[in-house]
All heavy atoms as an XYZ file, in Angstrom:
780
protein
N       7.547    -11.181      6.246
C       7.235     -9.764      6.404
C       6.701     -9.566      7.814
O       5.766    -10.233      8.223
C       6.194     -9.375      5.353
C       5.833     -7.931      5.385
S       4.948     -7.525      3.879
C       3.766     -6.422      4.521
N       7.270     -8.657      8.534
C       6.885     -8.432      9.929
C       6.172     -7.097     10.112
O       6.619     -6.233     10.840
C       8.124     -8.483     10.826
C       8.708     -9.844     10.947
C       7.793    -10.724     11.751
C       8.404    -12.089     11.940
N       7.588    -12.974     12.680
N       5.076     -6.913      9.423
C       4.267     -5.712      9.571
C       2.858     -6.139      9.933
O       2.377     -7.175      9.491
C       4.254     -4.892      8.280
C       5.608     -4.313      7.960
C       6.438     -4.923      7.031
C       6.081     -3.186      8.632
C       7.694     -4.408      6.763
C       7.332     -2.678      8.364
C       8.137     -3.292      7.433
O       9.378     -2.794      7.172
N       2.196     -5.319     10.724
C       0.834     -5.618     11.139
C      -0.137     -5.341      9.998
O       0.133     -4.520      9.112
C       0.463     -4.780     12.359
N      -1.264     -6.024     10.034
C      -2.312     -5.826      9.025
C      -2.713     -4.354      8.918
O      -2.914     -3.838      7.821
C      -3.533     -6.671      9.360
C      -3.293     -8.141      9.154
O      -2.768     -8.548      8.125
N      -3.664     -8.944     10.134
N      -2.823     -3.679     10.046
C      -3.207     -2.267     10.045
C      -2.180     -1.397      9.342
O      -2.534     -0.473      8.608
N      -0.897     -1.682      9.544
C       0.166     -0.912      8.888
C       0.152     -1.141      7.379
O       0.356     -0.210      6.595
C       1.522     -1.284      9.473
N      -0.113     -2.366      6.972
C      -0.184     -2.676      5.545
C      -1.372     -1.957      4.915
O      -1.243     -1.342      3.843
C      -0.264     -4.199      5.316
C      -0.586     -4.520      3.859
C       1.040     -4.864      5.742
N      -2.510     -1.984      5.575
C      -3.691     -1.298      5.036
C      -3.435      0.202      4.921
O      -3.758      0.824      3.903
C      -4.919     -1.564      5.916
C      -6.222     -0.907      5.467
C      -6.596     -1.314      4.050
C      -7.345     -1.255      6.435
N      -2.811      0.793      5.915
C      -2.498      2.223      5.867
C      -1.539      2.533      4.714
O      -1.722      3.501      3.977
C      -1.873      2.670      7.186
C      -1.535      4.136      7.223
C      -0.908      4.555      8.534
O      -1.114      3.887      9.560
O      -0.182      5.567      8.524
N      -0.531      1.702      4.522
C       0.424      1.906      3.429
C      -0.273      1.781      2.068
O       0.008      2.559      1.150
C       1.573      0.912      3.536
N      -1.174      0.817      1.943
C      -1.906      0.663      0.680
C      -2.789      1.883      0.409
O      -2.910      2.324     -0.734
C      -2.735     -0.620      0.696
C      -1.926     -1.927      0.696
C      -2.853     -3.120      0.872
C      -1.093     -2.071     -0.564
N      -3.382      2.453      1.457
C      -4.178      3.669      1.288
C      -3.299      4.822      0.812
O      -3.699      5.588     -0.072
C      -4.861      4.061      2.598
C      -6.060      3.250      2.904
N      -6.605      3.178      4.167
C      -6.847      2.452      2.139
C      -7.659      2.385      4.155
N      -7.829      1.935      2.930
N      -2.115      4.962      1.397
C      -1.206      6.034      0.981
C      -0.792      5.865     -0.481
O      -0.737      6.837     -1.236
C       0.023      6.070      1.881
C      -0.212      6.557      3.309
C       1.043      6.371      4.143
C      -0.661      8.009      3.321
N      -0.503      4.647     -0.874
C      -0.118      4.397     -2.264
C      -1.288      4.667     -3.202
O      -1.095      5.194     -4.304
C       0.377      2.960     -2.433
N      -2.484      4.338     -2.767
C      -3.675      4.588     -3.598
C      -3.820      6.074     -3.899
O      -4.202      6.469     -4.997
C      -4.938      4.090     -2.893
C      -6.204      4.394     -3.688
C      -7.454      4.022     -2.959
N      -7.508      2.584     -2.772
C      -8.207      1.996     -1.808
N      -8.896      2.708     -0.949
N      -8.230      0.691     -1.700
N      -3.494      6.896     -2.915
C      -3.642      8.341     -3.081
C      -2.366      9.009     -3.576
O      -2.274     10.235     -3.594
C      -4.098      8.973     -1.763
C      -5.431      8.460     -1.324
N      -6.603      8.732     -2.004
C      -5.785      7.644     -0.303
C      -7.610      8.123     -1.407
N      -7.140      7.457     -0.383
N      -1.383      8.172     -3.978
C      -0.129      8.646     -4.568
C       0.563      9.677     -3.698
O       1.007     10.726     -4.150
C      -0.377      9.199     -5.961
C      -0.874      8.138     -6.908
C      -1.202      8.741     -8.258
N      -1.573      7.689     -9.173
C      -0.834      7.318    -10.201
N       0.312      7.894    -10.438
N      -1.239      6.365    -11.001
N       0.657      9.383     -2.409
C       1.253     10.325     -1.471
C       2.654      9.921     -1.023
O       3.198     10.533     -0.124
C       0.361     10.457     -0.234
C      -0.991     11.038     -0.567
C      -1.891     11.101      0.654
O      -1.557     10.622      1.717
N      -3.046     11.706      0.483
N       3.238      8.907     -1.630
C       4.532      8.427     -1.169
C       5.587      8.535     -2.269
O       5.624      7.720     -3.184
C       4.435      6.960     -0.686
C       3.441      6.833      0.453
C       5.800      6.429     -0.274
C       3.827      7.593      1.713
N       6.457      9.562     -2.190
C       7.613      9.572     -3.095
C       8.512      8.387     -2.741
O       8.760      8.116     -1.563
C       8.311     10.899     -2.785
C       7.311     11.705     -2.023
C       6.387     10.736     -1.358
N       8.986      7.673     -3.738
C       9.727      6.437     -3.488
C      10.981      6.678     -2.664
O      11.343      5.877     -1.813
C      10.050      5.729     -4.798
C      10.457      4.322     -4.553
C      11.705      3.784     -4.696
C       9.630      3.253     -4.084
N      11.702      2.463     -4.359
C      10.428      2.108     -3.972
C       8.283      3.158     -3.733
C       9.948      0.885     -3.535
C       7.803      1.941     -3.308
C       8.631      0.821     -3.210
N      11.658      7.798     -2.860
C      12.893      8.051     -2.116
C      12.637      8.368     -0.644
O      13.563      8.353      0.153
C      13.707      9.172     -2.784
C      13.060     10.520     -2.710
N      12.039     10.894     -3.557
C      13.290     11.571     -1.900
C      11.667     12.127     -3.255
N      12.408     12.561     -2.261
N      11.386      8.615     -0.254
C      11.045      8.891      1.143
C      10.151      7.805      1.740
O       9.559      7.991      2.789
C      10.320     10.232      1.255
C      11.186     11.414      0.928
C      10.411     12.692      1.151
C      11.268     13.895      0.871
N      10.557     15.153      1.137
N      10.065      6.675      1.095
C       9.124      5.633      1.497
C       9.472      5.032      2.860
O      10.641      4.864      3.187
C       9.088      4.534      0.465
C      10.356      3.687      0.460
C      10.387      2.744     -0.723
N      11.618      2.000     -0.795
C      12.761      2.450     -1.274
N      12.843      3.695     -1.716
N      13.827      1.683     -1.312
N       8.442      4.679      3.620
C       8.669      3.904      4.841
C       9.120      2.487      4.457
O       8.835      2.020      3.348
C       7.295      3.859      5.504
C       6.497      4.933      4.852
C       7.055      5.105      3.472
N       9.802      1.791      5.341
C      10.303      0.449      5.024
C       9.226     -0.545      4.565
O       9.515     -1.445      3.788
C      10.942     -0.016      6.328
C      11.291      1.243      7.050
C      10.241      2.243      6.661
N       7.998     -0.384      5.023
C       6.933     -1.309      4.638
C       6.750     -1.346      3.121
O       6.392     -2.371      2.549
C       5.610     -0.981      5.361
C       5.035      0.341      4.913
C       4.583     -2.092      5.173
N       7.043     -0.251      2.433
C       6.841     -0.207      0.985
C       7.789     -1.130      0.236
O       7.435     -1.674     -0.809
C       6.969      1.225      0.463
C       5.697      2.004      0.641
C       5.411      2.616      1.845
C       4.775      2.090     -0.378
C       4.234      3.310      2.026
C       3.593      2.779     -0.213
C       3.320      3.390      1.005
N       8.983     -1.334      0.751
C       9.913     -2.265      0.123
C       9.338     -3.677      0.176
O       9.401     -4.425     -0.793
C      11.286     -2.201      0.811
O      11.753     -0.847      0.738
C      12.289     -3.112      0.146
N       8.745     -4.035      1.312
C       8.114     -5.355      1.442
C       6.892     -5.472      0.543
O       6.672     -6.511     -0.079
C       7.717     -5.608      2.893
O       8.860     -5.653      3.713
N       6.103     -4.417      0.457
C       4.921     -4.441     -0.411
C       5.323     -4.553     -1.879
O       4.642     -5.213     -2.661
C       4.056     -3.203     -0.184
C       3.399     -3.084      1.186
C       2.633     -1.778      1.295
C       2.513     -4.272      1.479
N       6.445     -3.952     -2.242
C       6.927     -4.070     -3.613
C       7.374     -5.508     -3.887
O       7.104     -6.052     -4.955
C       8.075     -3.104     -3.866
C       8.537     -3.112     -5.311
C       9.701     -2.193     -5.558
O      10.590     -2.073     -4.726
N       9.694     -1.532     -6.706
N       8.025     -6.140     -2.910
C       8.462     -7.526     -3.081
C       7.262     -8.460     -3.257
O       7.348     -9.464     -3.965
C       9.305     -7.962     -1.889
N       6.135     -8.122     -2.619
C       4.911     -8.916     -2.748
C       4.099     -8.528     -3.991
O       3.024     -9.065     -4.226
C       4.032     -8.737     -1.503
C       4.600     -9.290     -0.208
C       3.733     -8.857      0.972
C       4.695    -10.803     -0.279
N       4.616     -7.570     -4.736
C       3.971     -7.064     -5.956
C       2.618     -6.414     -5.686
O       1.683     -6.515     -6.488
C       3.863     -8.146     -7.007
C       5.238     -8.630     -7.416
C       5.200     -9.531     -8.565
N       6.599     -9.844     -8.908
C       6.945    -10.777     -9.735
N       6.033    -11.496    -10.324
N       8.213    -10.998     -9.988
N       2.515     -5.756     -4.533
C       1.310     -5.005     -4.202
C       1.448     -3.544     -4.613
O       0.448     -2.863     -4.829
C       1.009     -5.103     -2.700
C       0.735     -6.516     -2.170
C       0.522     -6.486     -0.669
C      -0.455     -7.141     -2.869
N       2.692     -3.051     -4.696
C       2.960     -1.700     -5.186
C       4.104     -1.763     -6.192
O       4.890     -2.717     -6.207
C       3.315     -0.699     -4.055
C       2.192     -0.550     -3.061
C       4.607     -1.071     -3.372
N       4.176     -0.738     -7.025
C       5.278     -0.589     -7.979
C       5.641      0.887     -8.014
O       4.904      1.730     -7.511
C       4.873     -1.080     -9.356
C       3.758     -0.274     -9.982
C       3.434     -0.736    -11.396
N       2.146     -0.178    -11.800
C       1.082     -0.893    -12.067
N       1.122     -2.212    -12.014
N      -0.051     -0.312    -12.412
N       6.751      1.195     -8.630
C       7.144      2.596     -8.767
C       6.817      3.073    -10.170
O       6.962      2.335    -11.143
C       8.646      2.802     -8.493
O       9.395      2.015     -9.402
C       8.991      2.430     -7.061
N       6.349      4.308    -10.248
C       6.050      4.945    -11.524
C       6.510      6.398    -11.448
O       6.624      6.967    -10.361
C       4.543      4.899    -11.876
C       4.068      3.483    -12.090
C       3.715      5.597    -10.831
N       6.778      6.998    -12.581
C       7.138      8.413    -12.622
C       5.882      9.253    -12.428
O       4.862      9.016    -13.067
C       7.793      8.757    -13.946
N       5.969     10.209    -11.526
C       4.838     11.096    -11.277
C       4.658     12.024    -12.469
O       5.633     12.555    -13.009
C       5.078     11.915    -10.011
C       3.914     12.765     -9.613
C       4.178     13.491     -8.305
O       5.284     13.937     -8.063
N       3.159     13.583     -7.476
N       3.424     12.209    -12.877
C       3.125     13.082    -14.006
C       3.276     14.540    -13.569
O       2.785     14.923    -12.511
C       1.712     12.830    -14.520
C       1.511     11.441    -15.074
C       2.397     11.182    -16.281
O       2.611     12.033    -17.122
N       2.949      9.985    -16.339
N       3.912     15.373    -14.389
C       4.082     16.783    -14.017
C       2.773     17.548    -14.171
O       1.926     17.188    -14.989
C       5.118     17.291    -15.021
C       4.938     16.422    -16.212
C       4.543     15.064    -15.667
N       2.617     18.588    -13.375
C       1.467     19.474    -13.598
C       1.550     20.065    -14.997
O       2.639     20.236    -15.543
C       1.639     20.556    -12.527
C       2.517     19.936    -11.488
C       3.407     18.973    -12.222
N       0.424     20.401    -15.571
C       0.353     20.841    -16.961
C       1.190     22.100    -17.215
O       1.882     22.201    -18.210
C      -1.118     21.099    -17.368
C      -1.201     21.651    -18.774
C      -1.920     19.823    -17.228
N       1.145     23.053    -16.324
C       1.803     24.337    -16.570
C       3.186     24.450    -15.906
O       3.662     25.536    -15.659
C       0.900     25.474    -16.093
C       0.584     25.357    -14.612
O       0.836     24.300    -14.022
O       0.078     26.346    -14.047
N       3.852     23.349    -15.655
C       5.139     23.363    -14.968
C       6.284     23.276    -15.964
O       6.289     22.431    -16.849
C       5.234     22.185    -13.977
O       4.128     22.258    -13.094
C       6.513     22.238    -13.191
N       7.272     24.138    -15.779
C       8.486     24.093    -16.591
C       9.610     23.506    -15.745
O       9.603     23.603    -14.524
C       8.902     25.485    -17.029
C       7.937     26.115    -17.968
C       8.465     27.447    -18.400
N       7.396     28.197    -19.038
C       7.562     29.348    -19.624
N       8.744     29.907    -19.635
N       6.548     29.949    -20.184
N      10.554     22.916    -16.415
C      11.728     22.366    -15.741
C      11.349     21.387    -14.631
O      11.928     21.390    -13.557
C      12.611     23.479    -15.172
C      13.077     24.423    -16.247
O      13.354     24.003    -17.370
N      13.149     25.702    -15.927
N      10.373     20.598    -14.891
C       9.899     19.621    -13.903
C      10.801     18.393    -13.927
O      11.060     17.811    -14.975
C       8.457     19.216    -14.208
C       7.914     18.173    -13.286
C       7.487     18.514    -12.009
C       7.834     16.843    -13.669
C       6.988     17.561    -11.146
C       7.336     15.880    -12.818
C       6.907     16.250    -11.554
O       6.418     15.303    -10.701
N      11.279     18.010    -12.765
C      12.067     16.792    -12.637
C      11.144     15.713    -12.082
O      10.697     15.819    -10.939
C      13.259     16.998    -11.683
O      14.037     18.082    -12.166
C      14.095     15.747    -11.589
N      10.821     14.713    -12.883
C       9.895     13.685    -12.388
C      10.520     12.891    -11.245
O      11.724     12.676    -11.205
C       9.660     12.795    -13.601
C      10.760     13.093    -14.550
C      11.268     14.450    -14.230
N       9.670     12.527    -10.303
C      10.116     11.679     -9.202
C       9.341     10.371     -9.267
O       8.261     10.309     -9.844
C       9.925     12.355     -7.826
C       8.444     12.663     -7.566
C      10.773     13.598     -7.699
C       8.152     13.090     -6.159
N       9.909      9.349     -8.687
C       9.247      8.052     -8.630
C       8.315      8.031     -7.425
O       8.691      8.464     -6.331
C      10.287      6.933     -8.509
C      11.204      6.828     -9.701
C      10.462      6.360    -10.937
O       9.721      5.398    -10.918
N      10.661      7.070    -12.039
N       7.105      7.538     -7.630
C       6.143      7.405     -6.543
C       5.637      5.968     -6.500
O       5.756      5.221     -7.468
C       4.951      8.381     -6.688
C       4.190      8.116     -7.983
C       5.404      9.815     -6.580
C       2.889      8.866     -8.096
N       5.080      5.603     -5.362
C       4.490      4.270     -5.203
C       3.087      4.285     -5.791
O       2.325      5.236     -5.599
C       4.433      3.899     -3.731
N       2.748      3.210     -6.504
C       1.424      3.061     -7.108
C       0.950      1.642     -6.839
O       1.737      0.696     -6.886
C       1.514      3.303     -8.607
C       0.209      3.084     -9.340
C       0.367      3.255    -10.838
O       0.959      2.382    -11.479
O      -0.105      4.289    -11.351
N      -0.334      1.490     -6.558
C      -0.886      0.153     -6.344
C      -0.928     -0.636     -7.642
O      -1.263     -0.098     -8.698
C      -2.312      0.233     -5.796
C      -2.494      0.695     -4.365
C      -3.983      0.718     -4.018
C      -1.741     -0.175     -3.398
N      -0.626     -1.900     -7.545
C      -0.836     -2.812     -8.667
C      -2.270     -3.321     -8.585
O      -2.981     -3.038     -7.612
C       0.133     -4.001     -8.581
O      -0.146     -4.719     -7.370
C       1.589     -3.556     -8.607
N      -2.699     -4.091     -9.565
C      -4.032     -4.694     -9.490
C      -4.134     -5.580     -8.257
O      -5.136     -5.559     -7.541
C      -4.332     -5.513    -10.750
C      -4.534     -4.638    -11.978
O      -4.826     -3.425    -11.818
O      -4.395     -5.161    -13.096
N      -3.092     -6.358     -8.010
C      -3.070     -7.221     -6.827
C      -3.134     -6.381     -5.547
O      -3.813     -6.749     -4.590
C      -1.796     -8.067     -6.845
C      -1.677     -9.042     -5.715
C      -0.399     -9.865     -5.847
C      -0.218    -10.764     -4.635
N       1.044    -11.512     -4.700
N      -2.469     -5.227     -5.539
C      -2.492     -4.329     -4.386
C      -3.878     -3.748     -4.150
O      -4.324     -3.629     -3.006
N      -4.572     -3.397     -5.240
C      -5.944     -2.887     -5.101
C      -6.868     -3.963     -4.529
O      -7.700     -3.692     -3.662
C      -6.469     -2.384     -6.444
C      -5.963     -1.001     -6.807
C      -6.642     -0.443     -8.039
N      -6.152     -1.050     -9.270
C      -5.010     -0.730     -9.862
N      -4.233      0.184     -9.336
N      -4.634     -1.319    -10.975
N      -6.704     -5.181     -5.008
C      -7.526     -6.286     -4.492
C      -7.241     -6.524     -3.012
O      -8.155     -6.769     -2.225
C      -7.252     -7.559     -5.289
C      -7.762     -7.516     -6.703
C      -7.260     -8.676     -7.550
O      -6.597     -9.594     -7.008
O      -7.526     -8.661     -8.768
N      -5.975     -6.445     -2.639
C      -5.611     -6.666     -1.238
C      -6.136     -5.537     -0.356
O      -6.578     -5.778      0.761
C      -4.092     -6.804     -1.101
C      -3.645     -7.198      0.274
C      -4.185     -8.532      0.768
O      -4.843     -9.283      0.015
O      -3.966     -8.839      1.953
N      -6.127     -4.317     -0.849
C      -6.680     -3.194     -0.086
C      -8.169     -3.404      0.152
O      -8.668     -3.199      1.263
C      -6.427     -1.881     -0.815
N      -8.884     -3.843     -0.873
C     -10.323     -4.116     -0.731
C     -10.548     -5.220      0.301
O     -11.432     -5.121      1.153
C     -10.945     -4.483     -2.098
C     -12.340     -5.046     -1.941
C     -10.947     -3.274     -3.016
N      -9.730     -6.279      0.243
C      -9.875     -7.388      1.184
C      -9.625     -6.915      2.624
O     -10.423     -7.206      3.523
C      -8.900     -8.519      0.840
C      -9.098     -9.770      1.700
C      -8.020    -10.798      1.453
N      -6.757    -10.416      2.043
C      -6.446    -10.569      3.336
N      -7.324    -11.071      4.180
N      -5.262    -10.211      3.779
N      -8.562     -6.151      2.828
C      -8.266     -5.678      4.184
C      -9.317     -4.674      4.668
O      -9.670     -4.676      5.851
C      -6.871     -5.057      4.237
C      -5.710     -6.040      4.197
C      -4.383     -5.301      4.064
C      -5.705     -6.937      5.421
N      -9.817     -3.832      3.770
C     -10.878     -2.896      4.150
C     -12.125     -3.656      4.595
O     -12.775     -3.270      5.573
C     -11.202     -1.954      2.996
C     -10.132     -0.927      2.759
C     -10.258     -0.213      1.429
O     -11.098     -0.612      0.584
O      -9.492      0.735      1.215
N     -12.462     -4.729      3.910
C     -13.620     -5.542      4.296
C     -13.379     -6.179      5.662
O     -14.284     -6.229      6.499
C     -13.892     -6.617      3.245
N     -12.169     -6.667      5.890
C     -11.835     -7.264      7.193
C     -11.901     -6.217      8.300
O     -12.261     -6.524      9.430
C     -10.440     -7.896      7.172
C     -10.280     -9.080      6.246
C     -11.173    -10.250      6.573
N     -10.951    -10.722      7.928
C     -11.862    -11.376      8.643
N     -13.032    -11.652      8.140
N     -11.593    -11.773      9.868
N     -11.557     -4.958      7.964
C     -11.547     -3.910      8.984
C     -12.946     -3.581      9.495
O     -13.087     -2.930     10.527
C     -10.871     -2.644      8.457
O     -11.693     -1.966      7.541
N     -13.969     -4.031      8.799
C     -15.349     -3.788      9.218
C     -15.892     -4.890     10.113
O     -17.014     -4.785     10.603
C     -16.244     -3.631      7.980
C     -15.864     -2.481      7.045
C     -16.742     -2.506      5.799
C     -15.948     -1.148      7.760
N     -15.100     -5.928     10.323
C     -15.550     -7.048     11.152
C     -15.172     -6.829     12.613
O     -14.236     -6.083     12.917
C     -14.936     -8.375     10.671
O     -13.519     -8.333     10.879
C     -15.250     -8.630      9.203
N     -15.879     -7.487     13.532
C     -15.548     -7.366     14.949
C     -14.143     -7.883     15.288
O     -13.534     -7.436     16.254
C     -16.610     -8.220     15.647
C     -17.699     -8.400     14.659
C     -17.091     -8.271     13.310
N     -13.615     -8.782     14.480
C     -12.297     -9.358     14.745
C     -11.153     -8.421     14.381
O      -9.994     -8.694     14.696
C     -12.113    -10.670     13.959
C     -13.067    -11.767     14.344
C     -14.395    -11.674     13.595
O     -14.509    -10.892     12.616
O     -15.337    -12.370     14.002
N     -11.451     -7.310     13.713
C     -10.403     -6.451     13.192
C      -9.464     -5.910     14.280
O      -8.272     -5.789     14.063
C     -10.981     -5.290     12.398
C      -9.907     -4.383     11.862
C      -9.684     -3.088     12.218
C      -8.905     -4.693     10.894
N      -8.619     -2.571     11.527
C      -8.116     -3.547     10.701
C      -8.589     -5.841     10.164
C      -7.049     -3.502      9.826
C      -7.519     -5.790      9.277
C      -6.762     -4.639      9.113
N      -9.982     -5.578     15.441
C      -9.117     -5.036     16.491
C      -7.958     -5.971     16.797
O      -6.841     -5.522     17.005
C      -9.899     -4.724     17.760
C     -10.508     -3.352     17.778
C      -9.529     -2.238     17.447
O      -8.470     -2.131     18.102
O      -9.804     -1.457     16.523
N      -8.205     -7.255     16.798
C      -7.126     -8.216     17.025
C      -6.307     -8.414     15.751
O      -5.080     -8.462     15.796
C      -7.673     -9.551     17.506
C      -8.266     -9.471     18.890
C      -8.878    -10.791     19.311
O      -9.033    -11.703     18.512
N      -9.236    -10.885     20.579
N      -6.981     -8.525     14.622
C      -6.286     -8.749     13.343
C      -5.415     -7.564     12.963
O      -4.368     -7.737     12.346
C      -7.288     -9.005     12.225
C      -7.969    -10.336     12.310
C      -8.943    -10.547     11.168
O      -8.823     -9.878     10.119
O      -9.841    -11.386     11.339
N      -5.829     -6.364     13.320
C      -5.095     -5.155     12.958
C      -3.672     -5.186     13.500
O      -2.742     -4.718     12.854
C      -5.827     -3.926     13.486
C      -5.182     -2.620     13.122
C      -6.097     -1.469     13.452
N      -6.409     -1.419     14.860
C      -5.983     -0.460     15.683
N      -5.240      0.524     15.225
N      -6.323     -0.467     16.945
N      -3.496     -5.772     14.665
C      -2.184     -5.830     15.309
C      -1.422     -7.110     14.988
O      -0.247     -7.226     15.318
C      -2.335     -5.681     16.821
C      -2.983     -4.379     17.203
N      -2.367     -3.155     17.043
C      -4.221     -4.109     17.697
C      -3.182     -2.197     17.436
N      -4.309     -2.746     17.835
N      -2.083     -8.056     14.347
C      -1.438     -9.330     14.000
C      -0.523     -9.137     12.797
O      -0.723     -8.244     11.980
C      -2.500    -10.382     13.695
N       0.475     -9.996     12.683
C       1.389     -9.946     11.538
C       0.622    -10.166     10.253
O      -0.234    -11.049     10.155
C       2.471    -11.001     11.658
C       3.520    -10.667     12.707
O       3.559     -9.517     13.156
O       4.280    -11.565     13.084
N       0.956     -9.378      9.236
C       0.348     -9.506      7.914
C       0.824    -10.792      7.269
O       2.015    -11.072      7.220
C       0.734     -8.309      7.049
C       0.224     -8.421      5.638
C      -1.109     -8.221      5.351
C       1.080     -8.751      4.593
C      -1.578     -8.323      4.066
C       0.627     -8.849      3.296
C      -0.715     -8.633      3.045
O      -1.185     -8.754      1.758
N      -0.116    -11.571      6.792
C       0.224    -12.826      6.102
C      -0.393    -12.872      4.715
O      -0.417    -13.929      4.089
C      -0.204    -14.062      6.926
C       0.642    -14.193      8.179
C      -1.666    -14.035      7.256
N      -0.887    -11.782      4.231
C      -1.435    -11.735      2.873
C      -2.720    -12.521      2.734
O      -3.514    -12.601      3.658
N      -2.882    -13.118      1.578
C      -4.138    -13.829      1.300
C      -4.204    -15.179      1.964
O      -5.132    -15.949      1.738
C      -4.398    -13.928     -0.193
C      -3.219    -14.556     -0.934
O      -2.315    -15.090     -0.276
O      -3.228    -14.482     -2.161
N      -3.239    -15.500      2.846
C      -3.330    -16.715      3.632
C      -4.396    -16.606      4.697
O      -4.893    -17.603      5.212
C      -1.989    -17.051      4.282
N      -4.788    -15.362      5.034
C      -5.850    -15.153      6.012
C      -7.172    -15.477      5.349
O      -7.455    -15.022      4.248
C      -5.874    -13.673      6.506
C      -7.055    -13.425      7.408
C      -4.579    -13.339      7.213
N      -7.970    -16.259      5.997
C      -9.262    -16.629      5.417
C     -10.327    -15.621      5.846
O     -10.281    -15.086      6.942
C      -9.706    -18.035      5.879
O      -9.728    -18.059      7.294
C      -8.733    -19.074      5.358
N     -11.251    -15.360      4.978
C     -12.365    -14.466      5.297
C     -13.447    -15.269      5.981
O     -13.718    -16.410      5.637
C     -12.913    -13.838      4.024
O     -11.942    -13.045      3.418
N     -14.087    -14.642      6.935
C     -15.170    -15.295      7.665
C     -16.485    -14.934      7.059
O     -16.710    -13.918      6.547
C     -15.155    -14.883      9.146
C     -13.928    -15.361      9.848
C     -12.819    -14.530     10.015
C     -13.863    -16.653     10.328
C     -11.703    -14.966     10.660
C     -12.721    -17.095     10.981
C     -11.655    -16.256     11.149
């Protein structure tokens, strides 16, 4: 996967807030799905909506939530400026 840590963290935040329709997803989401950090689910319709066509959206998995927490913790460290631009390697990165 050739995405920076910062891009992965941003994508996980977007998925957490359910802001990514699957048909409009950035390429990083396909990689995150392969790593089982996100999955697709049908968006729930608003209560008073008729003729609603459900769309698939990205949703964090449990593993994705854990990874978001880990990256958020790393983002608070002095090393984050360098790590943010480094290639994402998942949980292979050790915490200091």
